[in-house]
KOLNUVO-948667 format. One line per 4 residues: number of its first residue (from 1); their letters; for each residue x, y, z of N, C-alpha, C. Coordinates in steps of 0.1 Angstrom, whole numbers, plus 5000, padded with zeros to 4 digits. Each point is the difference from the previous one (the first is absolute). Layout:
<rs>
NUM) A) X,Y,Z,X,Y,Z,X,Y,Z  ...
</rs>
This chain:
<rs>
1) XXXX) 6984,2062,5195,4988,4997,4990,5007,4992,4989  4994,4988,4997,5008,4988,4992,4999,5009,4983  5006,4993,4992,5002,5003,4985,5000,4988,4994  4993,4998,4988,5002,4989,4991,5005,5005,4990
5) XXXX) 5012,4989,4997,5011,5000,4992,4998,4989,4987  5001,5005,4989,4999,4989,4990,5016,4998,4997  5003,4985,4998,5012,4995,5000,5004,4995,4987  4988,4993,4995,5006,4992,4988,4988,4992,4994
9) XXXX) 5001,4997,4990,4988,4991,4991,5000,4986,5004  4990,4993,5003,5003,4986,5004,5007,4991,4990  4999,5006,4986,5005,4991,4991,5017,5002,4999  5005,5008,5010,5013,5003,5002,5008,4992,5007
13) XXXX) 4993,4992,5008,5007,4990,5010,4993,4986,5000  5006,4994,4990,4999,4984,5001,4996,4994,5012  4989,4990,5000,5000,4988,5009,5012,4995,5006  5001,5001,5013,5013,4993,5005,5013,5010,5000
17) XXXX) 4994,5010,4997,5014,5011,4999,4998,5013,5010  5011,5009,4995,5002,5012,5009,5004,5010,4989  4994,5014,5005,5004,5012,4993,5004,5010,5012  5010,5007,4995,5005,5012,5009,4996,5014,4992
21) XXXX) 4991,5006,5010,4995,5011,4995,5004,5011,5008  5002,5015,4992,5001,5010,5008,4990,5007,5001  4994,5006,5010,4990,5011,4999,4996,5006,5012  5001,5014,4998,4998,5010,5010,5011,4997,5013
25) XXXX) 5011,4999,4996,5011,4999,5007,5002,4989,5006  4993,4989,4998,4998,4986,5006,5008,4989,4990  5009,4992,5003,5004,4987,4993,4994,4990,5002  4994,4992,4994,4989,4991,5002,5002,4987,4991
29) XXXX) 4997,4991,5007,4999,4984,4995,4985,4995,5000  4998,5001,4988,4985,4996,4995,5000,4985,4995  4992,4990,5009,5001,4985,4999,4987,4997,4991  5002,4990,4993,4985,4992,4995,5001,4986,5003
33) XXXX) 4989,4995,5010,5003,4987,5006,4984,4995,4997  5003,4990,4988,4988,4994,4997,4987,5010,4996  5006,5015,4992,4990,5006,4996,4997,5010,5011  5002,5001,5012,5000,5008,5010,5012,5010,5003
37) XXXX) 4997,5012,5004,5010,5008,5000,5005,5005,5012  5011,5003,5004,5007,5002,5015,5013,5011,4996  4998,5007,5011,5013,5014,4997,5004,5000,5011  5015,5001,5002,5008,5005,5012,5012,5008,4998
41) XXXX) 5007,5006,5006,5012,5006,4997,5010,4992,4994  5007,5005,4990,5010,4993,4991,5013,4996,5009  5005,5012,5008,5013,4999,5004,4997,4990,5016  5010,4988,4998,4998,4993,5010,5004,5005,5014
45) XXXX) 4993,4997,5010,5004,5007,5014,5012,4996,5005  5008,4989,4995,5013,4996,5006,5010,5007,4993  5001,5005,4987,5011,5000,4994,4995,5009,4984  5010,5000,4993,4999,5007,4987,4990,4992,4989
49) XXXX) 4992,4989,5005,4996,4990,4989,4986,5005,4993  4999,4997,4989,4986,5006,4992,4988,4987,5002  4991,5003,5004,4992,4988,5004,4994,4993,4986  4995,5010,4992,4997,4999,4988,5008,4992,4991
53) XXXX) 5013,4999,5003,5010,4988,4991,5003,4991,5008  4993,4999,5012,5003,4987,5007,4989,4989,4994  5002,4987,5009,4993,4986,4996,4988,4997,5005  4988,5000,4995,4988,4995,5005,4999,4987,5002
57) XXXX) 4996,4995,5012,4997,4987,5003,4987,5000,5010  4990,4997,4991,4989,4999,5007,4993,5014,5001  4996,5003,5015,4997,5012,5005,5012,5011,5005  5010,4994,4994,5014,5003,5008,5010,5010,4989
61) XXXX) 5007,5008,5004,5011,5008,4990,5013,4998,5007  5011,4995,4996,5012,4998,5005,5008,5012,4992  5006,5006,5011,5008,5012,4994,5013,4993,4995  5005,5003,4987,5009,4998,4994,5016,5004,5006
65) XXXX) 4999,5011,5010,5012,5003,5006,5004,4992,5009  4991,4998,5012,5005,4992,5011,4992,4988,5003  4993,4996,4991,4989,4988,4999,4990,5001,5010  4999,5012,5007,4989,4998,5010,4986,5002,4994
69) XXXX) 4989,4997,5006,4986,4996,4994,4991,5006,5006  4991,5006,4994,4984,5009,5006,4991,4992,4994  4987,4999,5004,4989,4996,4995,4994,5012,4994  4997,4998,4987,4994,5013,4991,4987,5002,5004
73) XXXX) 4993,4995,5007,4985,5005,5002,5000,5007,5011  5013,4997,5014,4995,5006,5013,5011,5009,5001  5014,4998,4990,5011,5006,5006,5010,4993,5009  4996,4991,5006,5005,4998,5013,5015,4989,4995
77) XXXX) 5007,4999,5008,5013,4993,5001,5000,4987,5001  5005,4992,4988,4994,4983,4999,5015,4995,5004  5012,5008,4995,5014,4992,5002,5009,5013,5004  5011,4999,5008,5009,5009,5003,5008,4998,4990
81) XXXX) 5011,5009,4998,5004,5010,5008,4991,5014,5003  4988,5001,4994,4994,5007,5000,4993,5001,5013  4995,5014,5007,4993,5000,5013,4988,5012,4999  5000,5006,4993,4990,5011,4998,4992,4999,4988
85) XXXX) 4987,4998,5003,4989,4997,4992,5000,5010,4988  4996,4998,4988,4998,5008,4987,4987,5006,5004  4999,5011,4995,4987,5011,4999,4993,4995,4989  4987,4994,5002,4989,4998,4989,4990,5010,4999
89) XXXX) 4996,5001,4990,4988,5009,4995,4986,4994,4997  4990,5007,5003,4985,4996,4995,5002,5001,4985  4995,4986,4992,4999,5002,4987,4987,5001,4994  4998,5007,4990,4986,4997,4993,5006,5001,4986
93) XXXX) 4991,4990,4992,5000,5000,4987,4988,5006,4992  5001,5011,4991,4988,5005,4995,5006,5005,4983  4990,4995,4992,5002,5003,4985,5013,4996,4999  5004,4987,4999,5009,4995,4998,5015,5005,5006
97) XXXX) 5002,5010,5012,5009,5002,5006,5004,4999,5013  5011,4999,5006,5001,5001,5013,5001,5012,5005  4995,5002,5014,5002,5012,5008,5000,4995,5013  5010,5011,5006,5001,4997,5016,4996,5013,5009
101) XX) 4997,4998,5013,4996,5012,5006,5013,5002,5009  5002,5013,5002,5009,5003,5010,4997,5007,5012
</rs>
C-alpha cells in the first residue's frame, strides 16, 4: 500500500536548485526545475556521491563524485560511468509543500 510523505515546503528549494531531505528512512534529492518539483534517491547509483550536491544542467543532474549524469525527470542514465538508473518518485504539491508517494 502506498504512503504519502511530506518532504519540504516549496519555498525551501529555489528554482534551478536541489535540496537533500531525510524522511522515513529515505535520503532524497528534491529538485525545482522552472517551478516543477521532482524527487529521486539522493545517493548516486554509481558511488558515494550526493546528487543534491551535484550540478544541474537543464533536465539533468551531474554527480559531483564521478561526473555521471542522470535525467532528473526520469532517473535514466545520461552519461557514464553510471549504469543503473536512479529511483524517482511520484510528486504532488499541495498547500505549498512537496509530497511523494512510496
